[in-house]
C-alpha positions as CSV (number, residue, x, y, z in Angstrom):
1,X,92.4,41.7,43.0
2,X,96.1,42.1,42.4
3,X,98.8,42.4,45.0
4,X,102.0,44.5,44.4
5,X,104.2,42.5,46.4
6,X,107.6,40.9,45.9
7,X,107.6,36.9,45.9
8,X,108.7,36.2,49.2
9,X,105.8,38.5,50.8
10,X,103.4,37.2,48.5
11,X,103.9,33.7,49.7
12,X,103.9,34.9,53.4
13,X,100.4,36.5,52.5
14,X,99.0,33.2,51.1
15,X,100.6,31.5,54.2
16,X,99.0,33.7,56.7
17,X,95.6,33.8,54.5
18,X,95.5,30.2,55.2
19,X,96.3,30.3,59.0
20,X,93.4,32.9,59.3
21,X,90.8,31.0,57.3
22,X,91.5,27.7,59.5
23,X,91.2,30.0,62.6
24,X,87.5,30.6,61.5
25,X,87.8,33.7,59.9
26,X,85.6,34.3,56.7
27,X,88.1,35.3,54.3
28,X,86.8,37.2,50.9
29,X,88.4,37.3,47.6
30,X,86.1,40.2,46.5
31,X,86.9,43.6,48.4
32,X,84.3,44.7,51.3
33,X,84.1,47.3,54.0
34,X,85.6,44.5,56.3
35,X,89.2,43.9,57.1
36,X,92.0,41.7,58.6
37,X,94.9,43.3,59.8
38,X,97.5,40.7,60.5
39,X,100.3,40.7,62.7
40,X,98.2,43.9,64.2
41,X,96.7,42.7,67.1
42,X,96.9,43.0,70.9
43,X,98.5,39.4,70.9
44,X,101.4,41.0,68.6
45,X,101.9,44.0,71.1
46,X,100.6,46.0,68.7
47,X,97.6,48.7,70.6
48,X,94.6,49.8,69.0
49,X,95.8,53.4,69.1
50,X,98.7,52.7,66.6
51,X,95.6,51.1,64.3
52,X,93.4,54.0,64.5
53,X,96.0,56.2,63.4
54,X,97.1,53.8,61.0
55,X,94.0,53.7,59.5
56,X,92.2,57.0,59.9
57,X,93.5,58.8,57.0
58,X,91.7,56.4,54.5
59,X,88.1,56.8,55.6
60,X,85.8,56.9,58.2
61,X,86.1,53.4,60.5
62,X,82.9,52.3,61.8
63,X,84.4,49.5,64.5
64,X,88.2,48.3,65.5
65,X,88.2,44.9,67.4
66,X,91.4,43.7,68.9
67,X,92.1,40.6,71.0
68,X,94.7,39.8,73.8
69,X,94.8,36.3,72.7
70,X,94.8,37.0,69.0
71,X,97.8,38.0,66.4
72,X,95.1,39.9,64.3
73,X,93.0,43.4,64.3
74,X,89.4,44.0,62.8
75,X,88.6,46.5,61.0
76,X,85.1,47.9,59.5
77,X,84.6,51.1,57.3
78,X,81.5,53.1,56.2
79,X,82.7,52.1,52.8
80,X,84.0,49.6,50.5
81,X,86.2,51.8,48.6
82,X,87.6,53.0,51.7
83,X,88.6,49.7,52.8
84,X,90.1,49.4,49.5
85,X,92.3,52.1,50.0
86,X,93.5,50.7,53.5
87,X,94.4,47.3,51.8
88,X,96.4,48.7,49.6
89,X,98.8,51.5,51.0
90,X,98.9,49.7,54.2
91,X,99.8,45.8,52.8
92,X,103.0,44.9,53.9
93,X,104.1,48.1,55.9
94,X,106.2,47.5,59.0
95,X,104.6,49.4,62.0
96,X,106.2,49.6,65.5
97,X,105.2,47.0,68.3
98,X,104.7,47.5,72.2
99,X,108.2,45.9,73.0
100,X,111.2,47.9,72.3
101,X,113.2,47.7,68.7
102,X,110.3,45.1,67.4
103,X,108.6,45.6,64.0
104,X,105.6,43.8,62.7
105,X,104.6,43.5,59.5
106,X,100.9,44.2,58.0
107,X,98.9,41.7,55.9
108,X,95.7,42.9,55.0
109,X,92.4,40.6,53.9
110,X,88.9,41.8,52.7
111,X,86.5,39.5,55.2
112,X,82.8,38.9,54.4
113,X,81.6,39.8,58.0
114,X,83.2,40.6,61.3
115,X,82.8,37.6,64.0
116,X,80.6,38.5,67.3
117,X,82.0,40.5,69.6
118,X,84.7,38.9,72.8
119,X,84.1,41.2,75.0
120,X,85.6,40.8,79.0
121,X,83.9,42.1,82.0
122,X,85.5,45.4,82.9
123,X,83.0,46.7,85.5
124,X,83.8,46.1,89.3
125,X,80.3,45.2,89.7
126,X,80.4,42.6,87.3
127,X,83.5,41.1,88.9
128,X,82.9,37.5,90.5
129,X,81.1,37.1,93.9
130,X,83.0,37.0,96.9
131,X,86.5,38.4,95.3
132,X,87.6,41.2,97.5
133,X,90.2,43.9,95.9
134,X,92.2,46.7,98.0
135,X,94.4,48.8,96.5
136,X,97.2,50.5,98.3
137,X,97.1,47.9,100.9
138,X,100.7,48.5,101.3
139,X,103.1,51.7,101.5
140,X,105.8,52.0,99.0
141,X,107.9,51.7,101.7
142,X,106.3,48.3,103.5
143,X,106.0,47.2,99.8
144,X,110.3,47.8,99.0
145,X,110.8,46.1,102.3
146,X,109.0,43.0,101.5
147,X,111.0,42.9,98.2
148,X,113.9,43.3,99.8
149,X,113.2,40.5,102.5
150,X,112.3,38.0,99.2
151,X,115.7,38.8,97.7
152,X,117.6,37.6,100.8
153,X,115.6,34.4,100.9
154,X,116.1,33.9,97.5
155,X,119.9,33.8,98.1
156,X,120.3,31.8,101.1
157,X,119.9,28.5,102.2
158,X,117.1,28.1,104.9
159,X,115.2,25.4,106.7
160,X,112.0,27.6,106.7
161,X,111.7,27.5,102.9
162,X,112.3,25.5,100.0
163,X,112.9,27.2,96.4
164,X,112.5,26.0,93.2
165,X,112.3,27.0,89.2
166,X,109.3,25.9,87.7
167,X,109.1,26.8,83.8
168,X,107.4,29.7,84.1
169,X,108.0,31.4,87.2
170,X,110.4,30.8,90.5
171,X,108.6,29.7,93.6
172,X,109.5,29.9,97.8
173,X,107.5,27.6,100.1
174,X,107.1,28.6,103.7
175,X,105.0,26.4,106.6
176,X,104.6,23.6,103.5
177,X,105.7,22.8,100.4
178,X,103.0,23.2,97.4
179,X,102.7,20.5,95.0
180,X,102.1,21.4,91.5
181,X,99.9,18.9,89.6
182,X,97.8,17.8,92.7
183,X,97.4,21.4,93.7
184,X,97.8,19.9,97.1
185,X,100.2,19.9,100.6
186,X,101.8,16.9,102.6
187,X,100.5,18.3,106.1
188,X,102.2,15.2,107.6
189,X,105.5,17.2,106.4
190,X,106.3,20.7,107.5
191,X,108.8,22.9,106.5
192,X,108.5,24.8,109.6
193,X,106.0,25.9,112.3
194,X,106.8,29.4,111.5
195,X,106.8,32.1,109.1
196,X,109.8,34.4,108.5
197,X,109.1,37.6,110.1
198,X,108.6,39.6,107.1
199,X,105.6,37.6,106.3
200,X,104.3,37.1,109.7
201,X,103.6,41.5,110.2
202,X,102.1,41.4,106.6
203,X,99.7,38.4,107.7
204,X,98.9,40.3,110.8
205,X,97.8,43.3,108.9
206,X,95.9,40.7,106.2
207,X,94.1,39.3,109.8
208,X,93.1,42.9,110.5
209,X,90.7,43.2,107.6
210,X,88.1,40.5,108.8
211,X,87.5,38.7,105.6
212,X,89.6,35.5,106.6
213,X,88.2,33.7,109.3
214,X,91.4,31.0,109.9
215,X,95.0,32.0,110.3
216,X,96.9,30.9,106.8
217,X,99.8,28.6,107.8
218,X,101.0,28.0,104.2
219,X,102.7,30.9,101.8
220,X,104.0,30.8,98.4
221,X,105.6,33.3,96.5
222,X,106.0,33.6,92.9
223,X,108.4,35.3,91.0
224,X,107.4,36.3,87.6
225,X,109.7,37.7,84.7
226,X,108.0,39.7,82.1
227,X,106.4,37.2,80.1
228,X,105.7,34.6,83.0
229,X,102.3,33.1,83.6
230,X,100.5,30.7,85.7
231,X,97.8,28.2,84.3
232,X,94.2,28.8,85.1
233,X,93.2,26.9,88.3
234,X,91.1,26.8,91.5
235,X,93.0,26.7,94.5
236,X,92.0,22.7,96.1
237,X,88.9,22.8,98.0
238,X,89.7,19.8,99.9
239,X,93.0,21.1,100.6
240,X,92.6,24.8,101.4
241,X,90.4,26.8,103.9
242,X,88.0,29.4,102.4
243,X,89.8,33.0,102.3
244,X,92.9,32.8,100.1
245,X,94.7,36.0,100.2
246,X,97.4,37.4,97.6
247,X,99.6,40.4,97.5
248,X,100.8,41.6,94.1
249,X,104.3,43.4,94.3
250,X,106.4,45.5,91.8
251,X,104.7,45.1,88.2
252,X,101.3,45.7,87.9
253,X,99.7,42.8,86.0
254,X,96.3,41.6,84.7
255,X,94.7,38.3,86.2
256,X,92.0,36.7,84.1
257,X,89.0,34.9,85.8
258,X,86.5,32.6,84.5
259,X,83.4,31.6,85.4
260,X,82.3,27.9,84.5
261,X,79.2,29.3,82.7
262,X,80.9,31.2,80.2
263,X,81.6,34.7,81.6
264,X,85.3,36.1,82.4
265,X,86.6,39.2,83.9
266,X,90.1,40.5,83.6
267,X,91.2,42.1,87.2
268,X,94.1,44.6,86.9
269,X,96.4,44.1,89.5
270,X,98.1,47.4,90.7
271,X,101.2,46.9,92.7
272,X,100.6,46.9,96.4
273,X,97.0,45.3,96.0
274,X,95.6,43.1,98.7
275,X,93.4,40.1,96.8
276,X,91.0,37.5,98.9
277,X,89.0,34.9,97.4
278,X,86.0,34.1,99.2
279,X,83.0,32.7,97.9
280,X,81.9,32.4,93.9
281,X,85.5,33.5,93.4
282,X,87.1,31.0,95.3
283,X,84.8,27.7,94.5
284,X,83.8,28.4,91.1
285,X,85.9,31.2,89.0
286,X,89.2,30.0,88.0
287,X,91.7,32.6,87.6
288,X,95.5,32.7,85.9
289,X,97.9,34.8,84.0
290,X,98.5,34.8,80.7
291,X,101.9,34.2,79.3
292,X,102.5,37.6,77.8
293,X,104.6,40.5,77.9
294,X,102.5,43.1,78.1
295,X,98.7,43.8,79.3
296,X,95.7,45.8,77.9
297,X,94.5,48.6,80.6
298,X,91.3,50.6,79.9
299,X,91.7,53.5,81.5
300,X,88.4,54.2,83.6
301,X,88.3,58.0,82.7
302,X,88.3,57.9,79.1
303,X,87.4,54.6,78.1
304,X,90.3,53.9,76.1
305,X,92.4,51.0,76.3
306,X,96.3,50.8,76.0
307,X,99.2,48.1,76.2
308,X,101.3,48.4,79.7
309,X,104.6,46.3,79.3
310,X,105.2,43.8,82.2
311,X,107.9,44.1,84.6
312,X,109.5,41.8,87.1
313,X,106.2,41.2,89.6
314,X,106.3,39.2,92.9
315,X,103.1,37.7,94.6
316,X,102.7,36.3,98.0
317,X,99.5,33.9,98.5
318,X,98.9,32.7,101.9
319,X,96.2,29.6,102.8
320,X,94.8,27.8,105.6
321,X,95.6,24.2,104.8
322,X,93.0,21.5,105.8
323,X,94.8,19.2,108.2
324,X,93.1,16.0,107.0
325,X,94.7,16.9,103.9
326,X,98.0,14.6,102.6
327,X,99.0,14.4,98.9
328,X,101.7,11.4,99.4
329,X,99.7,9.3,96.7
330,X,100.7,6.4,98.7
331,X,98.8,7.6,101.7
332,X,95.9,9.1,99.8
333,X,93.2,6.5,100.3
334,X,91.8,7.4,97.2
335,X,88.5,5.3,95.9
336,X,86.7,4.5,93.1
337,X,84.1,7.4,93.7
338,X,80.3,6.8,94.5
339,X,78.7,10.0,93.5
340,X,78.6,12.2,91.3
341,X,80.7,14.7,93.4
342,X,83.2,12.7,94.4
343,X,83.8,11.4,90.7
344,X,84.2,15.2,89.4
345,X,86.6,16.3,92.5
346,X,88.7,13.5,91.7
347,X,88.8,14.3,87.8
348,X,89.6,17.7,88.6
349,X,92.1,17.0,90.9
350,X,93.9,14.1,89.0
351,X,92.9,15.3,85.2
352,X,91.7,18.8,84.8
353,X,94.4,20.0,87.2
354,X,97.3,17.8,86.1
355,X,97.2,18.5,82.4
356,X,97.2,22.2,83.1
357,X,100.6,21.1,84.9
358,X,101.9,19.2,82.6
359,X,100.6,20.8,78.9
360,X,104.0,21.9,77.6
361,X,106.0,18.7,78.1
362,X,102.5,16.8,77.2
363,X,102.1,18.6,74.3
364,X,106.3,18.1,73.1
365,X,105.5,14.3,73.7
366,X,102.0,14.2,71.4
367,X,102.7,15.5,68.2
368,X,102.6,12.7,65.7
369,X,99.3,11.6,64.8
370,X,98.2,7.9,65.2
371,X,97.5,6.6,61.4
372,X,94.3,5.1,61.6
373,X,92.6,8.2,63.4
374,X,94.0,10.4,60.0
375,X,92.7,7.5,58.0
376,X,88.9,8.2,59.6
377,X,89.8,11.8,59.3
378,X,90.6,11.2,55.5
379,X,87.9,9.2,54.2
380,X,85.3,12.1,55.6
381,X,83.7,14.1,52.9
382,X,85.5,16.8,51.7
383,X,84.6,20.2,53.6
384,X,83.4,18.2,56.3
385,X,82.7,19.8,59.9
386,X,84.3,17.7,62.6
387,X,84.6,18.2,66.0
388,X,87.6,16.6,68.3
389,X,86.4,16.2,71.7
390,X,89.2,16.5,74.3
391,X,91.8,18.0,71.6
392,X,94.8,17.8,74.0
393,X,97.4,20.4,72.3
394,X,95.6,19.6,68.9
395,X,98.0,17.3,67.3
396,X,94.8,16.1,64.8
397,X,93.4,19.9,64.2
398,X,95.5,21.1,61.1
399,X,96.1,17.0,60.0
400,X,93.5,16.8,57.1
401,X,93.5,20.2,55.3
402,X,90.3,19.3,53.4
403,X,87.7,18.9,56.3
404,X,87.1,21.9,58.8
405,X,88.5,20.7,62.3
406,X,87.6,22.6,65.8
407,X,88.9,21.6,69.0
408,X,87.4,21.3,72.5
409,X,89.0,20.4,76.0
410,X,88.7,20.6,79.7
411,X,92.4,22.1,80.3
412,X,92.7,25.7,79.4
413,X,96.4,25.3,78.8
414,X,96.5,22.9,76.3
415,X,93.7,24.8,74.5
416,X,96.0,27.8,74.8
417,X,98.6,25.6,73.1
418,X,96.0,24.7,70.3
419,X,95.6,28.9,70.1
420,X,99.3,29.5,69.6
421,X,99.3,26.8,66.4
422,X,96.5,28.8,65.0
423,X,93.8,26.4,65.6
424,X,90.5,26.7,66.5
425,X,89.7,25.5,70.1
426,X,87.2,26.2,73.1
427,X,87.6,25.0,77.0
428,X,84.8,23.1,77.9
429,X,83.7,20.0,79.8
430,X,83.1,17.2,77.7
431,X,79.8,16.3,79.6
432,X,78.4,19.4,78.4
433,X,79.8,20.6,75.0
434,X,78.2,24.3,74.5
435,X,77.3,23.9,70.8
436,X,73.6,23.0,69.6
437,X,72.4,19.7,68.5
438,X,73.1,17.7,65.4
439,X,76.1,20.6,64.9
440,X,78.9,18.2,63.4
441,X,79.1,15.6,60.4
442,X,82.0,13.9,62.4
443,X,83.2,13.8,65.7
444,X,86.9,12.2,67.4
445,X,87.7,11.4,70.6
446,X,90.8,10.1,71.4
447,X,92.2,8.6,74.4
448,X,89.5,11.0,76.5
449,X,87.0,8.6,78.0
450,X,89.0,6.8,80.1
451,X,89.6,9.5,82.3
452,X,85.9,9.8,83.8
453,X,85.6,8.0,86.8
454,X,82.4,6.5,86.7
455,X,80.4,4.1,84.3
456,X,77.6,6.7,84.0
457,X,80.2,9.7,83.3
458,X,81.5,7.6,81.0
459,X,77.9,7.0,79.2
460,X,76.8,10.7,79.3
461,X,80.1,11.4,77.7
462,X,79.4,9.0,74.8
463,X,75.7,10.3,74.7
464,X,76.9,14.2,74.5
465,X,79.1,13.5,71.5
466,X,76.1,11.4,69.6
467,X,74.0,15.0,70.6
468,X,76.6,17.0,68.5
469,X,76.4,15.0,65.1
470,X,74.1,15.0,62.8
471,X,72.0,12.0,62.0
472,X,74.0,9.7,59.9
473,X,77.2,11.3,61.0
474,X,80.1,8.9,62.2
475,X,82.2,9.4,65.6
476,X,85.4,7.5,66.4
477,X,86.3,6.7,70.2
478,X,89.4,5.4,71.5
479,X,90.3,4.2,75.2
480,X,93.3,2.8,76.9
481,X,93.0,-1.3,76.8
482,X,93.4,-3.1,80.0
483,X,95.2,-5.8,77.4
484,X,98.2,-4.6,76.9
485,X,99.8,-7.9,75.4
486,X,96.9,-9.1,72.9
487,X,97.4,-11.9,70.1
488,X,100.6,-12.5,71.8
489,X,101.9,-9.3,71.2
490,X,103.1,-6.6,73.6
491,X,102.2,-3.0,72.9
492,X,104.4,-0.5,72.3
493,X,103.6,0.8,76.2
494,X,104.9,-2.3,77.6
495,X,109.0,-2.5,78.3
496,X,110.8,-4.5,76.1
497,X,113.0,-5.9,78.5
498,X,113.3,-9.3,80.1
499,X,112.6,-7.8,83.4
500,X,109.7,-6.3,82.2
501,X,108.7,-9.7,81.1
502,X,108.7,-10.5,84.9
503,X,107.0,-7.7,85.8
504,X,104.2,-8.4,83.5
505,X,103.6,-12.0,84.4
506,X,103.5,-11.3,87.8
507,X,100.9,-8.1,87.5
508,X,98.4,-10.4,85.2
509,X,99.1,-13.2,88.3
510,X,97.6,-10.5,90.2
511,X,94.6,-8.8,88.5
512,X,92.3,-11.0,90.2
513,X,93.1,-10.2,93.6
514,X,92.8,-6.5,92.4
515,X,89.3,-7.3,90.8
516,X,87.5,-6.1,93.9
517,X,89.6,-3.5,95.1
518,X,87.8,-0.1,95.8
519,X,90.8,1.4,96.4
520,X,93.1,3.5,93.5
521,X,96.6,2.2,93.1
522,X,99.4,3.7,91.7
523,X,100.1,2.2,88.2
524,X,103.9,0.7,87.5
525,X,104.3,2.5,84.2
526,X,105.8,0.5,81.0
527,X,104.0,-2.8,83.1
528,X,100.6,-4.7,82.5
529,X,97.7,-2.9,84.6
530,X,96.7,-4.9,87.8
531,X,93.4,-3.1,88.3
532,X,91.0,-1.1,85.8
533,X,90.8,2.1,88.0
534,X,94.1,3.6,88.9
535,X,96.3,6.5,89.1
536,X,99.3,6.8,86.2
537,X,102.4,8.6,86.9
538,X,103.5,11.6,84.8
539,X,107.2,12.6,85.5
540,X,107.4,15.8,83.8
541,X,111.3,16.1,82.9
542,X,113.4,19.0,84.0
543,X,117.1,20.2,83.0
544,X,119.7,21.0,85.5
545,X,118.8,24.5,85.0
546,X,115.1,24.1,86.5
547,X,116.0,23.5,90.0
548,X,117.7,26.1,92.1
549,X,116.8,24.6,95.3
550,X,119.0,24.6,98.3
551,X,117.3,21.3,99.7
552,X,117.2,17.8,98.1
553,X,114.2,18.5,95.6
554,X,114.1,15.8,92.6
555,X,114.6,17.4,89.1
556,X,111.6,15.7,87.8
557,X,108.2,16.5,89.1
558,X,106.0,13.4,89.5
559,X,102.0,14.1,88.8
560,X,99.3,11.4,88.6
561,X,96.8,11.4,86.3
562,X,92.9,9.1,86.8
563,X,92.5,6.1,84.4
564,X,89.7,4.0,83.7
565,X,91.4,0.9,81.5
566,X,88.7,-0.7,79.7
567,X,88.7,-4.5,79.2
568,X,88.2,-6.0,75.5
569,X,84.2,-5.4,74.4
570,X,83.6,-3.0,77.0
571,X,83.9,-0.2,75.0
572,X,81.5,-1.8,72.7
573,X,79.1,-3.0,75.2
574,X,78.9,0.2,76.6
575,X,78.2,2.2,73.0
576,X,75.9,-0.5,71.9
577,X,74.1,-0.2,75.1
578,X,73.1,3.6,74.2
579,X,70.2,4.3,71.6
580,X,69.9,6.2,68.5
581,X,73.5,4.7,67.4
582,X,75.2,1.7,65.7
583,X,78.6,0.5,66.2
584,X,80.1,0.5,62.8
585,X,83.5,-1.1,63.7
586,X,85.4,-2.0,66.6
587,X,89.3,-2.9,66.8
588,X,92.5,-2.9,69.4
589,X,94.8,-0.5,68.1
590,X,98.8,-0.8,69.9
591,X,97.1,-0.7,73.3
592,X,93.8,0.9,72.7
593,X,90.2,0.0,71.8
594,X,88.4,1.9,69.4
595,X,85.2,2.0,68.3
596,X,83.0,3.8,65.2
597,X,79.7,5.0,65.8
598,X,77.6,6.2,63.5
599,X,74.4,8.3,64.9
600,X,70.6,7.0,63.7
């Protein structure tokens, strides 16, 4: 197969081919009737209509597939000769994207077989139970008046609201300040007992629908510019009552909802639509908005799909807080979980939700792979298929080209970062990995098991890793060590200052006093641990342009992650107590305990 391309484009063609292959596509070096059109996907703002018009002249098309989160499209002709003609004629051709004055260069490849379809739910009957959508809830005049009032609040100081600028949107808070990271509010510190009149008028109208039992007392207004989004989440069930109401103003948008068991639904929110979350939609399905500048819209009459550019959009979300809620960590009174439900709730609040919020910042600090993990991967047989359980932002997924790496994580935001790196990753709970038994040649699980809040859940997470391994396969597991000073050497985590030495000594002397403590204390960063179960702060730094508050809002946001830090021999003993595996190696590595397991 010869390519009539310049040297520069030929190099680009090979580079894109490698990325497609690493993304799980079965690229063929011989002609077939299936094609991959790189840079022609919905993720690159090229709609299906454009692809169809380009490719129809070369033969009879059987199938066209395009995905919102992919930059490529898949095409199948009835005959191989037709695919060959398209391959030759459209190679390196430039086509227009949906965005103004932007072009995409096509690179075509033959594909052995088409992967399974990834269709999303489109019928309203298949939407989550409990999701209520009322289109044209407001008149055009009411919408214009609301936008004008919100713009006034953006421009003025007021004791009634707090304004802040997050990375992907500007936010106004009324009633109580919504606290990102914990998905909560501090009920003891209200901003004002009253909403502004424009919000109260709309709220009166919402209450008349009868879908919300208790009148909301917290309002968050999000202002989205084109391309902005919000991570997948569930509004904290412990913090807010049932019946979350949201009104969409300005641009239309596609909101994605995901079920914990797999299905997803793309909800088209037209301007002036009222959305109410109750039942499963409130408590079981996550909802979020993907960061992109256009949305795939399905015409209900013609059943054809096309891309629509986003414009500026405003959402008003009303919640009723549960008065027992207080999100000042010092006043949480969180204790070590004593049941499966309390463990799941704690991890959702202090692990999953937090990583969704800090994903970008976390990723920027976690790019360099740990040498001993890389060495483990490099020692595997070439062609090994390896799963990274809790892959985070994917720093290990592309570090060893001789093996096939897949990743999974419970944070949708981190999975999205992996996908943007052209890594193969999927969303799942590490307690229930959705793959068949004995699938992988090896697994790594780096800095994950310590986020499970009970011994039983840590035990079952390791069992799940062993389940997906084939017989004789290896697993490498890392956890954070309680002993940050080992063999008289401080870990890199501990501060090197003289002041820290005093803190370290004081904390070491305090460990015994906390041994029986069932409360979760807030750890002081860069110091020795005083107990094994604790909340570790993460400060998400913002530059001076990120905060536009008229109040004294910190330029940094603090989030709290749950950790169970492991003492010497604890991880080894945990693994040795599991039948069906052998502990091959156990070692200390820069403030972490690690084990290598082999499945029997």
